[in-house]
N, C-alpha and C positions, 0 to 999 in steps of 0.2 A: 270614522270607522276605518279599521285597518285596510291596507292594500294587500291583497293576496295575489301576487303575481303567479304563484305556483298553481293557482286554480284556473289560470288562463289555459285553454286546451292546447295540446301540441299541434304542430303543423300537420296538414294532411299528408299521408304518405305519397311518395312520388308514383305517379301513374305510369306503369310500364307500357311501352308501345308494343302492339302485337308483333311477335317474332316472325319475320319474313320466311326464314328457313322452316320454321314449324308449320306455317300455313302452306308452303310449297310441298312439304312432306305430306300434309293432310290432303292436298289436291291429288298427289300421286296415289294415296290410299283410296280416295274416292273413285279415281279412275279404275284402279285395279279391282276394287269390289264391284263397281258397275259392270266392268267387262266380264268378270267371273260369273256374276248373277245372270247377265244377259246370255252368255254362251250356255249356261246351265239350264236356264228356264225357258229359253226361246224355243218354241215348238215348230216354227216354220223355217224356211231357208234363212241361214245366217248371213245375209248379204243385203245390199240396198241401203238407201238413205235412212229409212225408218230404223233399221237395225242399228246402224252406227250412231244415229242420234240418240237412241236409247242407251247404247253401250257407253258412249263417250259424252254426248251432250247433256244427258240428264244428270250424271254425277257432277259434271262441271257446273251446271246450274245450281245444284244443291250446295256445292262447295261455295259458289259465289254468294248464295243467299246467307250461308253461315258466316262467311267472311265479312259481308256487308253489315250483318247484325253485330258482329264483334267490333267492327270499326265504329259503328254508331255508339256502342257501349263505351268504347275507349274515349270518344269525343265527349260523351256525357260525363264520364268520370273526370276528365280534364276540366270541364266547366265547373263541376262540383268542387274539385280540389282548389281551383283558383279562387272561387267564391269563398270557400272556407278560409283559405289563407288570407284573403283580403279582409274578411271580417275579423279574423284573429289579430291581424296587424293593427286594425283600427281599435279593437278592444285593448290590446297591449299598450298602444300609444295613449289611449284615454286613461288607463290605470296608472301608467308612469307619470303622465301629466298631473293626475290627481295626487299621486305620491309626492310630487315635487312642490306641493303647496307648502308654504312656510309662514312663520310669524315674525314680525319685526319687533325686536326687544327695545322698547323705549326707555324703560327704567328697570334696574336690578338693584334691589336693596337687600342687604344682609346684615344681621346682627349675630355675633358669636362672642365667645370669650376673647377672641383675638381683637375685637373692635366692632364698631358700628358701620362698617362699609366693606364691600368686597375687595377694595384696594388694600385695606389693612390685612385682610386674610391672605391676599395674594402676596403681600410683602413678607408675611410670616412664613409662607410656604417657600418663597424664593430664598429666604435666609435660612431655611431648614430649621426653623424655630417652632416646633410643635407646641400647642397649648394643652395637649393631653398631659395630665398629671394625676398623681394619687391624691385624692381628696375625699373627705367624708360626704356622703349623700346628704341632701337636705333633711331626710327623715332620720339621719343618724345611722350609726352602725359602723361596720368595717369599711375603711377607705377603699375606694374603687378608682381605677385609672379611667378618667373620663374628662370631658370639658363641659363646663356649665356656664350659663348666663349668670352675671352678678345679680344679687337680689332675689326677688320672687319668693320671699318668705310667706308663710301662711296668711297672716293678716294683711300684708301689703300686696299680695299677689294680684288681686283684681285691679287695683289702681296702677300697679307697675305694668301690668299687661296692657291696660288701656293707654298708658303713656308710651309704651314701646310701639304700639300700633300707630298712634298718632305721629310719632317720630318718623316712622316709615312712610306714612301717608303724606308727610310734608314734601317728599320727593316727587310726588305725582301731581301736586297742585298746579305747577306751571304747565306740564304737558297736557293735562286735562283742559286747561284754558285754551289751548291751541287746536283742540278737536272740535268739529261741528257739534252744536248742541243737540242735534237730533240723532247723533250716532249711537247705535245700541251698545250698551256696556254690560259685560258679563262678569260675574264674581265667582271665583273658585276658592274655597277655603279648605284647608286640611290641617287640623290642629290636634295635638296630643299634649294637653296642658294639665298638669296636676291640679286637682281641686277646682277645675273650671270645665266641667263637662259641656257647658253651653258656650264654649269659646267661639264657635262658628257664628252663633246668633249674635254674640257681643260684637264681633267684627263687623257684621252687617249693619248693626245699629250705629257703630262708631262711624262707618263710612257714610251712612245716610245723613248723619248730623254734621259730618266734617266736609262733605262735598255737596255740590248742587246737582249731582248726577244721580240717576236711578240705575242701580246695578241689579241686573236679574241674576238669580242664583243659577249656576251651571251644574247640571247633574253629573255626578262622578267626581273623581279626584285624580290629581297627578297627570302623568303623561297620557293615561287612557282618556281622560276628559279633554286634554289638549288635542289629541288625535281626532276625536269626534268633532270638536269645535272647529277645526280647520275645514271640515266638510260641511257641517250643518249651517254655518253662517257665511259661507264663502261668497255668496252672491252679492252681499252688501258689506261695505266697510264696517268693522266692529272692533271694539276693544275687549280685551280679556285681562282682568286683574286677578292675580293669584297671590294669596297670603297663606303661608304655612308657618306653623309654630310647633316646636317640640320642647317642652319643659317637663322634665321627669322628676318625680319624687324619689324614686329608687332606680338610678341609672344602672345599666349593665356594663360589664367590662368592655372598654374600647368604644363606649357610646359618646354622644355629644348632644348639645342643646343648641338651638338656633331659632331665629325668626327670619323669614324671607318675604320679600315683596317683589313681584315681577309684573310689569305692565307691558302688554303685547298688543300689537295691531296687525290685522290681517291684510294691510295694504302698506305700500310705501308712502311715507309722508314727506312733503317737501321741506318741512321745518326740521326734519331729522334725517338728513342724507347719510349720516354715519351710523344710523341704527343697524345693529348687527342682525343677522337673519338666523333664527332658530328653525332648522329644517325639521320636517315631520320625523318624529322618533319612530324607530322600528323595534318592535318587541321580539325578543329572542324566543324561538319556538323549538329549538333542538339543543342537543348537548354541545354542539359547536357554535362558536360565535362568528365564525368566518363568513357564513352566508348572511347573517344578520348585519354584520359590518358592511358587506358588499352592497346590501340594499340601502343602508343608511347613506353610503357614498353616492349611490344612484339617485337618491332623493335630493342630493345637493343641487345639481350634479356636481360632485366634488372629485376631481382626479386624485388618486392616492398620493401622487408625488407632490401635490400642493399642500397636503396636510402638514402642519408644523408642530403640532402638539396634541397630546391626549390626556384626558382626565377620567379617573374611575372612582367610584365610591360604592361600597357594599361588601359584606363579608365574603360572599362567594367569588366575586371578581378578584379578590386579593389572593386567592388560592389557586394553585395548579397551573398558573401561567397560560390560562385560556386566552386572555386578552393579548398577550404578546404573540401567541400563535396566530390569532386572527389578524393582527396587524401585519405580521410577516407574510401570511398567505395572500393578503390583499394588496401587497406591494407598497405599504406605507414605508417611507424612508426616514421616519423620525428616529432620533436617538432615544432608546427606551431608558437610558440612564438620566439624560438631561431634559428631554422634552416630554417625558411622561411623569404624571404625578398621581399618587393615590391620596385623595383628599382625607381619607380616614386616618392616615398616618399623622395628620396634623391636628384635626379637630374631632376625630372620631366619627362614627357613623351616625348621621342625624335623622334617619328615618324619612318621614315625608318631606323634610326640608332638603334632603340630599340632592334630588334632581335639580332643584332651583339654585342651590349653591354651585353646582357644577356649571349650570348655565351662566351664572354671574361671573365665575372665574374665567370660563372660556370666552365670554364676551369681552373681557378686558384685553385679551390678546387679539381677538378678532377685530377690535376697533383699530388696532395698529396694523391691520392688513395680514394677519396670520390666521388662516383657517384652522379650526380645531375640531376634534371629534371627542365624544364623551360616551362612556358606558356607565350606567347607573342602575343600582339595584334598589327597587322601590320598597316601601313598607310591606307590600304584599308579596315580596320575594320574586317579583318579575324583573327581568333585566331588559333595559331599553338602551338603544344606541342612537345617537343623533349627531348631526353636524352643526357647527356654528361658524358662519362665514361673515366676512366684512360686508358692509352695506353696499359697497361698489363692486362686489364680486360678480363676475359674469355668470349668468345662469338663466333660468326660465323667466321670461318677462311676464310681469303681472300688472294688473290695473293699479293705478295710484289714486290718491284722493284728489 
């Protein structure tokens, strides 16, 4: 579930100490009123101890009673404010600690027109060789500038899809063998494959026959589901396998096709000390990305000066310079010409695969000790920002297997 730091109540207002001058003035007022009333209403001789105790002592006692009650109220307010602030600090610490939960990325598999690995795509981006090109859609018609997976024609599509999924699953055979047999495994699928409306079910069946693990379906898709998974299964070590696929019959201008696989663990594993950390993604809730980026850095915790690169994907992020402004206002020192990449410029926007392609690309640099941040626009038009840091990055300590 999302972490809403904005809903943590404000600190209690500072309790002001009763003003000494005001209360001395109040004492003088009480004395004057007491004397005036005593001299006015006293019917006998205005002299003696009783008269002066009435004229001076009674007002002083009334003033002392009021001052004492005010002092007790001041102390009670102080106790309330201190208790409120202590509870607020505890709640704030708990929420920040919860926000700093993360997933260890064990495997990142990517298939695009650039090749069948994230490294090939990274090389294409590094060499400024976009795979976007004018080509006819599979359904025919006017050529559209997009990237697409080879094959996947109508008759061969089910078999080719199964073959591609199995090729991706080959990458997790060894890691699964190193995990405890009783570890809970979760499966998240998010597919948009032409002529295969049951692609999610097919993936579950392929995994069931291809591995000796039982994968439980995870409710939700994308970073929303990841955000919930980080909280719902946090008490026990667990695996999350995400498989996304986008194969379009009629692509849109600047679109792309891809298949992705991401295997994540909610604990550090001794067999994978270099596994990069995908920190809790933060969803943008305002017109400005500045606050969202600051929260994503807090979830690291990732100092702005340590960030060495950024990745974005999504039509909205490519317009208006919002991301550049957010980076500048948060103190990121990266070179926006060399250290910042728009993935869509090279393979197009890949919809549900876009977040996981960004994770895979950022993970390549994070493994070499270079913390990254990424901003992704999901298929539901939501913008999420997350950090990806090296496995040995100093941060919040968590349990290991």
